[in-house]
C-alpha positions in Angstrom: 143.2 43.2 170.6 145.9 40.6 169.9 147.5 40.5 166.5 145.9 37.2 165.5 142.4 38.4 166.6 142.9 41.5 164.5 143.7 39.4 161.5 140.7 37.1 162.1 138.4 40.0 162.6 139.7 41.9 159.6 139.5 38.8 157.2 136.0 38.0 158.4 134.9 41.6 157.7 136.1 41.2 154.1 133.7 38.3 153.7 130.9 40.0 155.7 130.9 43.1 153.4 130.7 40.8 150.3 128.5 37.9 151.6 127.7 36.4 148.2 131.2 36.8 146.6 133.5 33.9 146.1 137.1 35.0 146.8 140.3 33.6 145.5 143.3 33.7 147.9 145.0 36.4 145.9 141.9 38.6 146.1 141.7 38.2 149.9 145.5 38.9 150.1 145.0 42.1 148.1 142.2 43.3 150.4 144.2 42.2 153.5 147.3 44.0 152.4 145.2 47.2 151.9 144.0 46.9 155.5 147.4 46.0 156.8 146.2 42.8 158.3 149.4 40.6 158.2 151.6 38.6 156.0 150.6 35.7 153.7 151.3 32.9 156.2 149.2 34.6 158.8 146.4 35.1 156.3 146.3 31.4 155.4 146.2 30.5 159.1 143.2 32.8 159.5 141.4 31.3 156.6 142.0 27.8 157.9 140.7 28.8 161.4 137.6 30.6 160.0 136.8 27.5 157.9 137.2 25.2 160.9 134.8 27.5 162.9 132.3 27.3 160.0 132.4 31.0 159.5 133.5 30.5 155.9 133.2 27.7 153.4 135.6 26.6 150.6 135.5 24.6 147.4 138.8 23.0 148.3 140.5 24.7 145.3 141.4 28.0 146.7 138.0 29.8 146.7 136.2 30.9 149.8 132.8 32.4 150.7 131.0 33.5 153.9 128.9 30.8 155.5 125.4 32.2 156.0 123.7 30.1 158.7 121.5 32.1 161.1 122.0 35.4 159.2 118.9 37.5 158.6 118.3 38.8 155.1 115.5 40.6 153.2 114.1 40.0 149.8 111.0 39.3 147.6 109.1 36.0 147.9 108.5 34.1 144.7 105.9 31.4 145.2 105.7 28.0 143.5 102.3 26.4 142.9 103.6 23.3 144.8 103.6 25.4 148.1 107.3 26.1 148.5 109.0 29.2 147.2 112.2 31.2 146.9 113.3 34.6 148.2 115.2 36.7 145.7 117.6 38.9 147.7 118.4 42.5 146.8 122.0 41.5 145.9 121.8 40.6 142.2 124.7 38.2 142.6 123.0 36.3 145.5 121.6 32.8 145.2 117.8 32.7 145.8 116.9 31.3 149.3 114.8 28.2 149.2 111.7 28.3 151.5 110.0 24.9 152.2 106.2 24.9 152.2 106.0 24.7 156.0 108.2 27.8 156.5 106.6 30.4 154.2 104.6 32.0 157.0 101.7 32.1 154.5 103.5 34.7 152.3 102.0 35.3 148.9 103.9 35.7 145.7 105.5 39.1 145.5 105.6 39.8 149.3 108.6 41.6 150.8 109.9 39.3 153.6 112.5 38.9 156.3 114.2 35.5 156.1 116.4 33.6 158.5 119.0 31.5 156.7 118.9 28.0 158.3 121.3 26.3 155.9 124.0 28.2 154.0 124.4 27.9 150.3 127.3 26.1 148.6 128.0 27.9 145.3 130.5 25.1 144.3 127.9 22.4 144.1 125.1 24.7 142.9 123.1 24.5 146.1 121.6 27.8 147.3 120.8 28.6 150.9 117.7 27.5 152.7 115.7 29.5 155.1 112.4 30.3 156.8 110.3 33.5 156.6 110.4 35.3 159.9 108.2 38.3 159.0 106.2 39.7 156.1 107.4 43.3 155.7 105.3 44.5 152.9 102.5 43.0 150.7 103.4 42.7 147.1 99.9 41.7 146.0 97.3 44.5 146.4 94.9 43.3 143.7 94.4 40.4 141.3 92.3 39.4 138.3 90.2 36.3 138.3 87.0 34.6 137.3 83.9 35.3 139.5 82.0 32.4 141.0 78.8 33.4 142.8 77.7 31.9 146.1 74.1 30.6 146.7 71.6 32.9 148.4 71.9 30.8 151.5 75.7 31.0 151.5 75.5 34.8 151.0 73.2 35.3 154.0 75.5 33.3 156.3 78.9 34.7 155.1 78.0 38.2 153.7 80.1 37.4 150.7 78.6 37.5 147.2 81.1 34.9 145.8 84.7 34.4 145.2 87.3 34.9 142.5 90.1 32.5 141.3 93.1 33.8 139.4 94.5 32.0 136.3 98.0 32.8 137.6 99.2 29.4 138.8 101.1 31.0 141.7 97.8 32.4 143.0 95.4 29.7 141.6 95.0 27.9 144.9 93.5 30.9 146.7 89.8 31.7 146.7 89.3 35.4 147.2 86.0 35.8 148.9 84.3 39.1 147.8 82.3 41.4 150.0 79.0 43.1 149.1 80.7 46.5 149.3 82.2 46.3 145.8 80.8 45.9 142.3 78.4 43.0 141.7 79.5 40.8 138.7 77.8 37.9 136.9 78.9 34.3 136.8 81.8 33.9 134.5 82.9 37.5 134.6 86.6 38.4 134.8 87.0 40.8 137.6 89.7 42.9 139.2 89.7 42.5 143.0 91.3 44.6 145.7 92.7 42.4 148.5 91.8 43.2 152.1 92.7 40.1 154.2 95.6 37.8 153.3 96.2 34.0 154.1 96.9 33.1 157.7 97.0 30.1 160.0 93.2 29.8 160.0 92.7 30.5 156.3 95.8 29.3 154.6 94.2 29.1 151.1 91.8 32.0 151.1 91.7 35.8 151.1 89.0 38.5 151.2 88.5 41.5 149.0 86.1 43.5 146.9 85.5 43.8 143.1 86.8 47.1 141.8 86.4 46.4 138.1 84.3 44.1 135.9 86.4 43.4 132.8 83.7 41.3 131.0 82.6 37.8 130.5 85.6 35.4 130.0 84.2 34.1 126.7 83.8 37.6 125.1 86.4 38.6 122.5 89.3 40.6 123.9 88.5 40.0 127.5 91.4 37.5 127.8 93.9 40.2 126.8 92.3 42.9 128.9 92.4 40.6 131.9 96.2 40.4 131.5 96.4 44.2 131.0 94.4 44.8 134.2 96.4 42.2 136.2 99.5 44.1 135.3 97.9 47.5 136.3 98.4 49.0 132.9 96.3 52.1 132.8 93.6 52.1 130.1 91.1 54.8 131.1 91.8 58.5 130.5 91.0 61.0 133.3 88.5 63.6 132.1 90.8 66.5 132.6 93.5 64.9 130.5 91.1 64.2 127.7 89.7 67.8 127.9 93.3 69.1 127.6 93.9 66.8 124.6 90.7 67.8 122.9 91.5 71.5 123.3 94.8 71.2 121.4 94.4 72.4 117.7 94.6 69.7 115.1 97.0 71.7 112.9 100.1 73.8 113.4 99.2 77.6 113.8 101.2 80.5 112.4 102.0 81.6 116.0 103.6 78.2 116.8 105.9 78.5 113.8 107.6 81.6 115.2 111.2 81.1 116.4 111.5 77.8 114.5 113.6 76.9 111.5 111.4 76.2 108.4 112.6 72.9 106.9 109.4 72.1 105.0 111.3 72.1 101.7 113.6 69.3 102.8 112.6 65.9 101.3 112.3 64.3 104.8 110.4 61.0 104.9 109.1 58.6 107.6 109.9 54.9 107.2 107.9 52.6 109.3 106.0 49.3 109.3 103.0 48.7 107.0 100.5 49.1 109.8 102.1 51.9 111.8 99.7 54.7 112.8 102.0 57.2 114.7 105.1 58.6 113.1 107.4 60.4 115.5 110.6 60.4 113.5 111.5 61.5 110.0 114.9 61.4 108.2 116.6 63.2 105.4 120.0 62.9 103.8 122.2 64.6 101.2 125.8 64.8 100.2 127.7 68.0 101.1 130.2 69.7 98.7 133.1 68.4 100.9 132.0 64.8 100.4 130.5 64.4 103.9 126.9 63.4 104.6 124.2 65.7 106.0 121.9 63.5 108.1 118.8 65.1 109.5 116.8 63.3 112.2 113.5 65.2 112.9 111.5 64.1 115.9 107.9 65.1 116.8 107.9 67.9 119.3 105.5 66.3 121.8 106.9 68.5 124.6 105.3 71.6 122.9 101.9 70.1 123.6 102.4 68.1 126.8 103.9 70.6 129.3 104.8 70.3 133.0 102.1 70.4 135.7 99.2 69.5 133.4 96.8 66.6 133.5 98.2 65.1 130.2 101.7 65.2 131.6 100.6 63.5 134.9 98.9 60.7 132.9 101.8 60.3 130.5 104.2 60.1 133.5 102.0 57.5 135.2 101.8 55.3 132.0 105.5 55.8 131.3 105.2 54.4 127.8 102.8 52.9 125.3 102.1 49.2 125.5 101.7 47.2 122.2 99.7 44.0 122.2 98.8 41.6 119.4 95.5 43.3 118.6 95.7 46.8 120.1 97.9 49.6 121.4 97.4 51.1 124.8 99.0 54.5 124.1 100.9 56.9 126.4 99.0 59.8 124.9 95.5 60.0 123.6 95.1 59.1 119.9 94.2 62.7 119.0 97.9 63.5 119.8 99.7 60.2 119.0 98.0 59.7 115.6 97.2 63.3 114.9 98.9 66.6 115.7 102.1 64.9 117.0 102.4 62.4 114.2 104.6 63.3 111.3 101.9 62.5 108.7 102.6 63.0 105.0 102.0 66.4 103.5 101.2 68.4 106.6 103.2 70.8 108.7 104.4 69.5 112.1 106.5 70.8 114.9 109.8 68.9 115.5 113.0 68.9 117.4 115.7 68.4 114.8 119.2 66.9 115.1 121.3 67.7 112.0 124.6 65.8 111.8 127.6 66.1 109.4 129.2 62.7 109.0 132.4 61.8 107.1 132.6 58.9 104.7 134.4 57.0 107.5 131.4 57.4 109.8 132.8 60.1 112.1 130.5 62.9 113.2 132.3 66.2 112.7 129.5 68.6 113.4 125.9 68.8 114.6 123.0 71.2 115.5 120.0 70.6 117.7 117.1 73.0 117.2 113.3 73.4 117.0 111.8 73.4 113.5 108.7 73.1 111.3 108.8 70.2 108.8 106.5 68.6 106.3 106.9 64.9 105.5 107.5 64.3 101.8 106.6 60.7 102.0 105.1 58.1 104.4 107.2 55.1 103.4 107.3 51.5 104.5 110.1 49.2 105.3 108.9 46.7 102.8 108.7 49.1 99.9 112.1 50.8 100.8 113.7 47.4 100.8 112.1 46.7 97.4 113.5 50.0 96.2 117.0 49.3 97.4 116.9 46.0 95.5 116.0 47.9 92.3 112.6 46.4 92.0 110.4 49.4 91.3 107.3 47.4 90.0 104.1 48.7 91.5 105.8 51.4 93.7 104.4 54.9 94.0 106.2 57.8 92.4 107.7 59.0 95.7 109.9 55.8 95.8 111.1 56.4 92.3 111.7 60.1 92.9 113.5 59.6 96.3 115.4 56.4 95.3 118.8 58.2 95.1 118.4 59.5 98.6 117.4 56.1 99.9 120.4 54.5 98.3 122.7 57.1 99.9 121.0 56.3 103.2 121.8 52.6 102.8 125.4 53.6 102.1 125.6 55.7 105.2 124.1 52.9 107.3 126.8 50.5 106.1 129.4 53.1 107.1 127.8 53.7 110.6 127.4 50.0 111.2 131.0 49.3 110.4 132.0 52.1 112.7 129.9 50.8 115.6 131.2 47.3 115.0 134.8 48.5 115.1 134.3 50.1 118.6 132.7 46.9 119.9 128.9 47.3 119.8 127.4 43.9 120.5 124.8 42.9 117.9 122.5 39.9 117.8 120.3 39.3 114.9 117.2 37.1 115.3 114.0 36.8 113.3 111.0 38.3 114.8 107.5 36.7 115.0 104.3 38.5 114.2 101.1 36.9 115.7 98.2 37.3 113.3 94.7 37.4 115.0 91.2 37.7 113.5 88.4 40.0 114.5 87.5 37.8 117.4 91.1 37.9 118.8 91.8 34.3 117.8 95.3 33.7 116.5 95.4 32.4 112.9 99.1 32.4 112.1 102.6 33.2 113.4 104.7 34.8 110.6 108.5 35.3 110.8 110.1 38.5 109.6 113.8 39.1 108.9 114.9 42.7 109.3 116.1 44.3 106.0 118.3 47.2 105.1 115.5 49.7 105.6 114.9 48.7 109.2 118.7 48.6 110.0 119.4 52.0 108.5 116.7 53.7 110.5 118.2 52.0 113.5 121.6 53.4 112.7 120.3 56.9 112.2 118.3 56.8 115.5 121.3 55.5 117.4 123.5 58.3 116.0 120.9 61.0 117.0 120.5 59.5 120.5 124.3 59.5 121.0 124.7 63.0 119.6 122.1 64.5 122.0 123.4 62.7 125.0 127.0 63.8 124.4 126.0 67.4 123.7 124.1 67.8 127.0 126.7 65.8 129.0 129.4 68.2 127.9 127.2 71.2 128.9 127.3 69.7 132.4 123.6 70.1 133.1 121.1 67.7 134.6 119.9 65.2 131.9 118.3 61.8 131.5 120.4 59.0 130.1 119.7 55.5 128.9 122.4 53.4 130.6 123.7 49.9 130.3 126.4 49.3 132.9 129.5 47.2 132.6 128.7 43.6 133.8 130.0 42.3 137.1 133.4 40.7 136.8 132.3 37.5 138.6 129.5 36.9 136.0 131.9 37.6 133.2 134.5 35.2 134.7 131.9 32.5 134.9 130.9 33.2 131.3 134.5 32.9 130.1 134.9 29.7 132.0 131.7 28.4 130.3 133.1 29.4 126.9 136.4 27.5 127.6 134.4 24.3 127.9 133.5 24.8 124.2 137.2 25.3 123.2 136.8 29.1 123.0 140.0 30.7 124.1 139.2 34.2 125.3 142.0 36.6 126.0 140.3 39.2 128.0 140.4 40.4 131.6 137.1 39.8 133.5 137.9 42.6 135.9 138.1 45.1 133.0 135.9 43.6 130.3 135.2 45.7 127.1 132.3 45.4 124.7 134.8 44.4 122.0 135.8 41.4 124.0 132.2 40.1 124.0 131.6 41.1 120.4 134.6 38.9 119.4 132.9 35.9 121.2 129.7 36.5 119.2 131.8 36.7 115.9 133.7 33.5 116.8 130.5 31.5 117.3 128.3 32.9 114.5 127.1 30.1 112.4 128.4 27.4 114.7 126.4 24.8 116.8 127.6 26.7 119.9 126.1 30.0 118.8 122.8 29.7 120.6 124.2 28.5 124.0 127.1 31.0 124.0 124.8 34.0 123.2 122.3 32.9 125.8 125.0 32.7 128.5 126.4 36.0 127.4 123.0 37.6 127.8 122.7 36.2 131.3 126.0 37.8 132.3 124.9 41.3 131.2 123.0 43.8 133.2 119.7 45.2 132.3 119.5 48.6 130.6 117.6 51.4 132.5 117.2 55.1 132.7 119.4 57.2 135.0 120.2 60.8 135.7 123.9 59.7 135.6 125.8 59.2 132.3 127.0 55.7 133.1 127.6 54.7 129.5 126.0 52.0 127.4 128.1 48.8 127.4 126.1 46.9 124.8 126.3 49.7 122.3 129.9 50.5 123.3 128.7 54.1 123.6 130.1 56.6 126.2 127.0 58.7 126.0 123.5 57.5 125.2 119.9 58.7 125.7 116.4 58.2 124.3 115.5 61.2 122.2 113.7 59.7 119.2 110.3 58.4 120.4 108.5 61.0 122.5 105.0 59.9 121.4 105.4 56.5 123.1 108.1 57.0 125.7 108.0 59.5 128.6 111.8 59.3 128.8 112.1 60.9 125.4 109.4 63.5 126.2 111.4 64.5 129.2 114.6 64.8 127.2 112.8 67.1 124.7 111.5 69.2 127.6 115.0 69.7 129.0 116.4 70.6 125.5 113.8 73.3 125.1 114.4 74.7 128.6 118.1 74.9 128.3 118.0 76.4 124.8 115.2 78.9 125.7 115.9 79.8 129.3 119.6 79.1 129.6 121.5 76.9 132.1 121.1 79.0 135.2 121.3 77.4 138.6 117.5 77.6 139.1 116.8 75.8 135.8 119.4 73.1 136.6 118.0 72.7 140.2 114.5 72.4 138.8 115.3 69.4 136.7 117.8 67.8 139.1 115.0 67.8 141.7 112.8 65.3 139.9 115.0 63.5 137.3 115.7 60.5 139.7 111.9 60.0 140.0 111.5 60.1 136.2 114.3 57.6 135.7 112.8 55.2 138.2 109.3 55.5 136.9 110.2 55.1 133.3 112.4 52.1 134.0 109.6 50.5 136.2 106.9 51.1 133.6 109.0 49.8 130.8 109.3 46.5 132.7 105.5 46.5 133.3 104.7 46.9 129.6 107.2 44.3 128.6 105.8 41.8 131.1 102.3 42.5 129.8 103.3 42.2 126.2 105.1 39.0 126.9 102.2 37.4 128.8 99.8 38.3 126.0 102.2 36.7 123.5 102.4 33.6 125.6 98.6 33.4 125.7 98.1 33.8 122.0 100.9 31.4 121.1 99.5 28.8 123.4 96.0 29.4 121.9 97.4 29.0 118.4 99.0 25.7 119.3 96.0 24.3 121.2 94.4 22.4 118.3 97.8 20.8 117.3 98.1 18.5 120.3 99.5 15.2 119.1 101.3 16.7 116.2 105.1 16.4 115.6 107.4 19.3 115.1 111.1 20.0 114.3 112.5 22.1 117.1 115.8 23.3 118.7 116.7 23.0 122.4 116.6 26.7 123.6 117.4 26.2 127.3 118.3 23.3 129.6 117.4 23.1 133.3 117.4 20.6 136.1 113.7 19.8 135.5 113.9 19.4 131.7 114.6 21.4 128.6 112.8 24.2 126.8 112.5 23.8 123.1 111.7 26.3 120.4 109.8 25.7 117.2 110.7 27.4 113.9 107.8 29.9 114.5 109.5 30.9 117.8 106.8 29.2 120.0 108.5 27.6 123.0 107.5 24.9 125.4 108.9 22.4 127.9 110.0 18.8 127.7 109.8 17.9 131.4 112.4 15.6 132.7 109.7 13.1 133.7 108.9 12.8 130.0 112.5 11.7 129.1 111.6 8.0 129.8 114.3 6.2 127.9 116.9 6.8 130.6 117.7 8.6 133.9 119.1 12.0 133.0 121.4 14.1 135.2 121.8 17.9 134.8 125.3 19.5 134.5 124.9 23.2 135.5 128.3 24.2 134.1 127.8 22.9 130.6 124.0 23.2 130.7 123.4 19.7 129.5 121.2 16.7 130.4 123.0 13.4 130.0 121.5 9.9 130.1 123.2 7.7 132.8 122.9 4.5 130.7 122.7 5.6 127.1 125.0 8.7 127.5 122.6 10.5 125.2 123.1 14.2 125.7 120.7 17.2 125.2 122.3 20.6 124.9 121.3 24.1 123.8 121.2 24.7 120.1 120.6 21.0 119.4 118.0 20.1 116.7 115.3 17.8 118.1 111.9 16.4 117.0 109.1 16.7 119.5 105.4 15.9 120.0 103.0 18.4 121.6 101.3 16.6 124.4 99.5 19.3 126.3 98.4 22.9 125.7 96.9 24.7 128.7 95.6 28.0 127.4 94.5 29.3 130.8 97.9 28.8 132.2 99.8 29.7 129.0 101.6 26.3 129.2 102.9 24.1 126.4 104.3 20.7 127.1 106.2 18.4 124.7 107.9 15.1 124.6 110.8 13.9 122.4 109.3 12.2 119.4 110.3 8.6 119.0 108.4 6.9 116.1 109.1 3.5 117.7 108.0 4.2 121.2 104.6 2.8 122.4 101.9 5.4 122.9 101.1 6.3 126.5 99.0 8.6 128.5 100.5 12.0 129.0 100.6 14.0 132.2 100.3 17.8 132.4 103.5 19.2 133.9 102.3 22.9 134.0 105.4 24.7 132.9 105.3 28.0 131.1 106.0 28.1 127.4 109.0 30.3 127.4 112.4 30.3 129.1 113.2 33.0 131.6 116.0 35.1 133.0 118.0 36.5 130.1 119.3 40.0 130.6 120.5 42.7 128.3 119.7 45.7 126.2 118.1 44.6 122.9 115.7 47.4 122.2 118.4 50.1 122.2 119.8 48.3 119.2 116.4 48.2 117.7 116.0 44.5 118.5 112.6 44.1 120.0 113.1 43.4 123.7 109.7 42.8 125.1 108.2 42.0 121.8 107.1 45.1 120.1 110.0 47.3 119.0 110.8 48.7 115.6 114.3 49.2 114.2 114.7 52.4 116.3 114.5 50.4 119.5 111.1 52.1 119.9 107.7 50.6 120.5 105.6 50.8 117.4 102.0 51.6 117.1 100.3 49.2 114.7 97.0 47.9 113.6 95.1 44.7 114.3 97.1 41.6 113.9 100.6 43.0 114.3 103.0 41.8 116.9 106.7 41.5 117.2 109.1 38.8 118.5 109.5 38.7 122.2 113.2 38.5 122.6 113.6 37.7 126.3 114.5 40.8 128.1 117.6 41.6 126.0 117.1 45.3 126.9 118.8 48.5 125.9 
């Protein structure tokens, strides 16, 4: 091969192996030098030739990317209710591929498809690639939930269908799913779960066939709306008989036999500190000062793995569920209530089996010793966040004796929390503090109020203690070099961070950090710089978008958001299978040693556990979020026409999302900005009026009017309130009442990613009417 052909081929390979990446010349030169492709002049000539041949595209300012026409890619189809859709590619950095309505090949939302790129994307003007679906590789929709509509007797005879179901999901709403006589037979108005048999095609573009596999109940009955969402997300609610039989056979008290080989710590004044309406208590804490001036912190966790063992029906069901799901009016537990609220719950005054993590911590916040061991404990007090916060303020009026008696310990706990928080902050842990919303519902499931709650010292100190225990356990078993399960939050991609830094510079923020080697402290400094400024909301949102999503892994990849080298989930085995798995391994390694057989046993299925727990976590969060959307929309439904103070929470090409003080969000569609023609600037995330130069940006206060509330579709639509504008008829724009797409790790901090997390970063069991703020996916 001639030298110039070798250079052309080599340079093109650099692009082909990174098809979504935008390269600067110096980056290409570095890659080319590594592959010994030629000198700088020859490289520039090669780039010019490849651009002329339309193999690559450029922004004209020294950045290049592969041109994508006629390439074949795979991804997941995301339908739009207007008929077109987008294919999300496996590469997280890739632009979604736009698919026009005529080129979807009748794909349904969620299908795995093969796509031919017909027009390459141009990242420098914000246009993504366009394509056409060549083949549907795998169906993403196996079932759906919808309302049953019966056919007439005559129609039944002719068609052999009993009726059809229509989903409330706007991406599926256009399809009628005709139901065969083979399944269950519902009544008119019933919400049903349907198994899909035949999918849309050329002859039946807007219909499918299937059979009813579950009758949820009449759509007007209390609770059916929520259970329809639960069923649509395939969250398991029924217990297999063998799992329940196993649960019922477990004693409701700790036996003398079970205490053998465990440390007796029943005399320690350990307490549980939880929400007012919590029912399951899987962690207790105790603290005292040592003679050397250090703190002794004990974190005692319910020993669920003693009761839920490998290769049993209860374990299989807990694995399938992955975690508990917390909704506004109910909890769908990972374990039967007999365990979660009974023998596994650290209830006050009774003996319980625990796995304990004792830590010695200096007044500077450094852990200088620890011990992890099985124990028997007895809670000396079921305490609540509200009453502990009251105690810490010195207001003892109306409090039970236990708060008075244990006040000195609680005050020392608050001191240690302040030390640990300072230590985490110093190493770079990123911390966002937002109020959380609790949706109050009545006995009929109707929302009556949305109440905001700020986290106090009690919530934060429990968070600090749980983080410390999780880090301690992770580090201990990492250093033992044995298979283990970790909670990981990987370093964000340099390209995303570079874009974020460029975005910040538009606000006058000078960031002295290397995008190729970003540290948590770099991003924490950005948070600190913007706290309390008008830019705070937009900068934090863009930062979240640049972060990856936390997950479970058998590899210790570190936790970027917490600035922790080692991290796991150890503190919530009642409601997270990941923690149950961690307990199981701790027991095995301590009791049976770390032989090759033991290690091989766990290494064989840890990847499956990591994948399943990560997947089920997303499923629960999506379910919780959709229920929150439903109830928030329902709460606002009788307030159409009213005016509200709001803040712009996100800006898009089709309008802006706004947030009310009670955290409810909705859309001001661009068609409802009638005073001017507005253009969208993707880099600054602003809408600017062409004539008036009026600008809307994230974080901006605004007054709005609610013009439409579609409860079925969970959609709220607003317009900007102008007291001088003439009244006009409103159109329904059908956008969802929350913004999408932020990434992160909130619930490892104790922020409630997914809506229902306590200050441990754990989901909390709670009674009727309790719900927590959905914080958009900021996961840890």
